[in-house]
N, C-alpha and C positions, 0 to 999 in steps of 0.2 A: 430794680435798677442796679443796686449794689451787687447782687448775685451775678448779673450779666457782666458788669464792669470787672469784677474780680475774676470771673472765668476768662474774659478776654486777656486780662493781664497775665494770668497763669498760663494761658495758651501761648502767648507771645514769649513767655519765659521758656516754655518747653521747646518751642520752635528754635529759639536762639541756642538752646542747649544742643538741639539736633544739628545746628551748624548752618553757615551761610554758603557752603560749597555749592557750586552749580550742579544741577541735575543733568544727567544725560538727556539730550534733546534731539528731536527729529530734524532732518535737513531742512533749512529754511526757517526754522523756528528760533526765536531769541532764547539765549540761555537764561534760566531762572533758578533760584534757590528754593528749597523747601519753605523757607521763611517768607519769600516773596509770594509763592503760590498760596500759602495759608493766609497771609495778610490780605491778599486780594479777595479771597473767598469770604473772609470775615467782614469786609466792607459792606455796610448796609444791613448787617445781621441784627443789630442791637434792638431796633423797634420790633422786628418780627419775633426775635427771641423773647422779648418781654411779653408779647401777646401769647406766644405758645406756652410760656411758663405760667401765665395767669390762667390759661385754659386748662392746664393740667390740675391746678389747685382748685378750680371751681367746678370741674367736671363731676357730674353726678354718676354714681355707679349704675350700670344698666344690667337688667336681668334678661337673659336670652333663653327661651324655652326650646330645647332640642329633643325631639322624640328619640327614645332609645330603641334600636331595632331588636327584634326577637333573636335569641341566640340558642345554640345547641352546645352542650358540654358533654364531651365523650368520657369514656371510662377513666382516662388518664388526666383529665382536666383541660384538654384542648378546647378552646372556644371558637365556634364558627357562627358567623352571622347567617340567619335564615332570611332570605329575601322575601319581601311581601308576596303572598300568594304561592310561595314555594315551600310548603310544609314538608318536613322530613318524613319520609315513609320508610319505616324500618325494613331493611332487606331489599329495598328498591334502589338500584344503582342509577345515579345521575353523575355526569362528569362535572361536579361542582364540589367545592370544599364542604365537608360535612355530609355529603350524599354518596360518597364512594364506598358502597357496601360490597362485601364479597358475594358475588353471585356465580362463582365458579371461574371467573376470568383470572383471578390472582393465582388460584391453585394450578390452572393450566399454564400460566406464565412461569411459575416456579418449577413445575415439572420439566418444562422445555429448557430453561436456562441451566438446570442442574446437570445437564449432560456435559457442560463445559465450565460451569462455575461451581466450585466445591461448596458444600453446605457450611464450611467454616467461614466463608465469605458472604454468607446470607444471614442477616439478623432479622428475626421477626418476634423475638421475645419482648415482653412489656418493658423491661428495664432499658435495653439498648435502643429500642424505638423511641422510648421517652427521652433518652439522652440526645437523640438526633432530631427531636421534635422542636428544637429551637436553634437559633443562630445568635449573632450579636445583636439582633433586633429584639423587640419586646413581644414578638408574635410567637405563636405555638401552633404547629400542626404535626401530629405524630404520624410518621410513615407506617404503612402496613408492612413494608419490607425495605431493608437497607441492603444494597448490593455493593460490595467493594470491587471496583473494576481496576484491572492492572494495565491495560493497554488499549490501543486504538482498535485492534482486531475484535476484542470483546465488545466494544461499543458497536462496531459494525454488525455484529451478530445479534446483540440484544435489541437494538432499535426495531428491526423488522418483526421480531417476535412480539414486542410490545404493541406495535401497530396491528398485528394480526389479531391479538386478543383484546384490543381496545383498552390497554393499560397505560395510563399517563405516567411519564417518568420525569424526574427533576434531577438536574446535575448539581453536585456540590463539590467545591474545591476546599477552601479553608473555612468557609462558613462565617466570614467576618462581615457579612452584609448587615446593614442597618435597616433594611426594608423588607426582609423576609423572603428574598429571592431564592434562598437555598432551602426552602421548607415545602413540604407536601404531605398530604394524608394518603398518598398513593405509594409509588415506588421511588426511593431515593437512590440514585447512582452516585456513590461516593468515590472520588479519586483516591486510590490507595497510595500511601506514602512509604510503602515497603520497598527497600532497596532503591533501584533506579526507576521505578515506575513513574512515568510521566515527568521525569526530572532530567531528561537529556537536554543538551544545549550545544550550540556552535557559535563561536565568536568569529565574525568575518573581518578579515583585513585588519585595519587599524582600530576596530571596535565601533565603527560608525554604523554597523548593522549587527544584529544578534538574532539567532533562531532559538526559540525556547519552547518547552512543552508546558502544559497547563498546571503541572504540579509543583513548579518552582515558585518559591516565595519571591515577591517583587524586589525586596531589599537584597535578597541573595543574588539576583541577577545583576544588580548594581555593583555588588562586591566582586562578582565574576569579572565584570568589565574593568573595575579598578585594578584587579590582579593582573589582567591582560595588559593594561597600560604600564604597570610597574615592571612586569616580566620582560616586555619588549622595549622598555624605555621610550615609549611613544610620547610625542609632544602634547597631545590632548587626551584627557580622560573623558570617557563618555558614560552616559547613564540612559535608562529608558525615560521617555517623556513623562508618563503619569507618575505623580508623587502623592498618592493618598496618605492620609494620616496613619492608616493601618499598614503601611508599606512593609514593615518587618514581620507581618503575620499574614497578610492577604496573598493570594496566589495568582499567577498569570491567568489561569482559567477565569477567575472572577473579574480580573482587571479588564480582560477583553470582553467578557459577557456583559459587564456593566458599563463599559466605556469609561472607566475610572479616570479621574483627572487629579485634582489636588489643589493645595493653596497656591503653589507657584507655577504650575504648568498651565493653568487657565484652560482655554479652548485650543490654542494653537499647538500644544504639545500633548494633547490627550491621545488615547489609543486610535481614535478615528483618523487623526491627522498624522500619526507617526507609524502606523502599521503598514508594512510593505506587502506581505503575503501571508496566507494561512492555509492550513489543511482543514477541510470541513467534512464531517461525517453527517450525511443526511438521513432522514428517517427510514429510507429504503435500503440503507447500508452503503450507498454510493459514497466514495471519497473524492472530493474535488481539491486538488492541490493547485492553488492559483499561481505558484511559482513554476509549474511544469506545463509547458505549452501542449504537450501530448495529452495531459490530464484535462486541460481546459477544452481542447478540441473534442475529446471524447464526451465530455459533459455537455457541451453545446449540441452534440448530436443525439445523445441518449435522453436528454431532458429538454428537448426542444419546446415542449408545451410550457414548461415552467419558465424557460428563458423568454419565450414569446410573451408570456403574461407579465413578466417583470419589465420587459422593453415597452410594452403597451402602456403599463402604468406610468413609467417614467416619461413617456411621450405625452401622455395626457396631463401630467402635472406640469411639465415644462411648457406646454401650450397655454397654460393658465398663468399669465404674468403676475396677477395679483396673488395667487397661491404660492407661486415661486418666491416672490418677494417676502411673503409672510414666513415661509420656511427658512429662508436665508436669515431673516431677522431673528427668528426664534433660536436658531442654532449658532448665532454669532456670540451668544452668551452660554454659560454652563447649562447643559441640559442632559441629564442622564435618565430621564423618565420616558418610557415608550420607545418605539423603534426609531432608528436613525433615518428619518424621512429625508434628511438633507442628501442622502445618497441618490435620491431620485432626481435631484437638481444639480448636483455637483459634477456629474459625469455624463458624457453624451450617450444617447440611446444606442450607439453602435459599440459601446463598451459594457456589455451586460455582466461580464465577470467582475469588473470593478464595482458595478452597482450592487451585485449580490454579495461580494466580499464586504463591502461597507455596511450593507443592511445587517449582516451578521453581528457586527460590532454593536454592543449594547442591547442585543435581542434576548439576553438572559437565558440562552439555551433553548428558546422556543422555536427557533428555525433550524437548529442543528447543533452539533457538538464540534467545538474547535479543538483539534488534537495537537496543533502546532501553530506557532505564530512567529513571523519574522518582523522585527521592529527596525525602523530607522531611528537610531539613538540620537541623543542631543548632547552637546558639550556640558560637562560638569565643571564650570569655571571655578578656579581656586579662590578668587577674590570676590567678597560680598560685603555689602554695607546695607544697614537697615535703619529706619527711623519710625518712631511711634508718635503720632500727633493726635491730640484730643480736640474735638470741635464742639461747639455749643449744641448741635443737634445733627440728626441724620442727614437732613437736606444740605447743610453746609459741607458735611463730609462727602456727600455724593457729588456736589459741585466741584470739590477739590479733586475727587477721583477722576472726574471727566477731564479736568485740566491736565492732570498727570498723564492720562491716556492719550489725549489729543496733542499735547504740546511738549511732552518729554518722552524719553526712551527708557523709563523705569521698567523693571522686569515683572514686578508683582505688586498689587495693592489689595489688601484684605480689609474689609469693613468689620468693625466691632461695634455692635449696638450696645445700648445701655445695660442690657442683661449680661452681655459678655464682659463689659467693664466691671460690673458688680462682682463677677467671679474673680476678676483680677485683683480686686481690692484686698483680698485676704492673702495675697502672695507678696510677701515683703520684698523679694527680689525684684518683682515687677514694679511695685510702687516706688522702690528706691530709684529705678531708672526713669519712671514716668510719674512724678508726684501728683500730676493733675488728676490721676484716676481716682484718688481718694476724695470723696465728697463732691464728685462731679455733678453737674446739673442733671436733673431728672431726665432730660431729653438728650443728654450728651452722647456722642459717638466718637469712635477713633479710627484711624487708618494706620495699618502696618504696611510700610513701604520698603521694597527691597530692590537693590541694584546689584548686578553681577557683571564680571568681566575677566578677561584673560590676565590682566595686571591691574595694579592700583590706579594707573593713569586712566584706564578705561572707565573707571567709576566717576571720573571728573569730566568726561567728554560731553 
């Protein structure tokens, strides 16, 4: 009882510190302050909080038995899972991790690409393939060959050769992925950073659109847009919508291929919702430029079978109302795993180019290579305000988050679970701003809330 009472008192003190200013609200909704929202959420939490705290203290530890799958370790320490019934046969090629043995296909591939890719840009030695065997994730797959590609024409030529010889390829930009998307034990096509390779760009008009190549760092694109605004003394500064935490190291190629979002952009400003056009290199070497009507017309004619298949799939999904609703609900929240199935329900079946373009986003290079992307940028408002509020538990924080989403016009809300709060406890700067973090309830959670606007008055609307 004392712990709950003290926590509520500390919470109200923190909310008071955050201020009684009215939050931005949606039309027709009454204006409310952060303190009012939080106090409403805390109502009725005491009894449930006591029960939850008691449950934590009395819970018995449980032991869960999980079978460990068979694994294969290669010469350089890369570990691959061996599926049940799929024993690795030395020298027998299968298109599965850990089973891609050289049976002559890689030698044939190398021989053919060497006519236009110098050996200085082909790495097959154990040291450099080991270096490219991991990214920012904790996975490891050592490629048999790393090829540094310089431009779109090289990709157009390489992909049909890879298809002919049955050689899987994986694209890699910056390699900041946390899920191993930039790893392979086959051929890794690495975007070269030499000179202007894959680094060209064009700012359109007032900066509300920008065309970029996949080798540009995302943060660099924002700095280009900021320089454009300063140079031309424009009233609004723009930025790209996605704002991943790795924005100053990740590249546009990965941002598009993974449908990157970020803490503040949520779903509405991710690549899927802010990309206008792209250039796609397909496995047969065909280039589709969705901004070029002639290119679109030629593609619709030359790839009629593929287009008809996509249209038929979209029609089938849209005819199933229950499946359509499920997809819309799934993609209303952050979802960067799997293909962008929402493309099959977001666009009419008579717009196959739009469907194909949006299926490419988040496909991690498995459907083709994006050699250029044009973004609809978003305003980078100069005025921002934030508040951090600690709640007794995750459920209370989630209820507050729902109120903030449905009844206010705040721009971003990020949930901190107890593990996240524990990490903050060692940060003196953080605890000086939010004293409630130290010694918080075992089930406590926090919300980081942000508002943005063109001027200070917009933050109070």
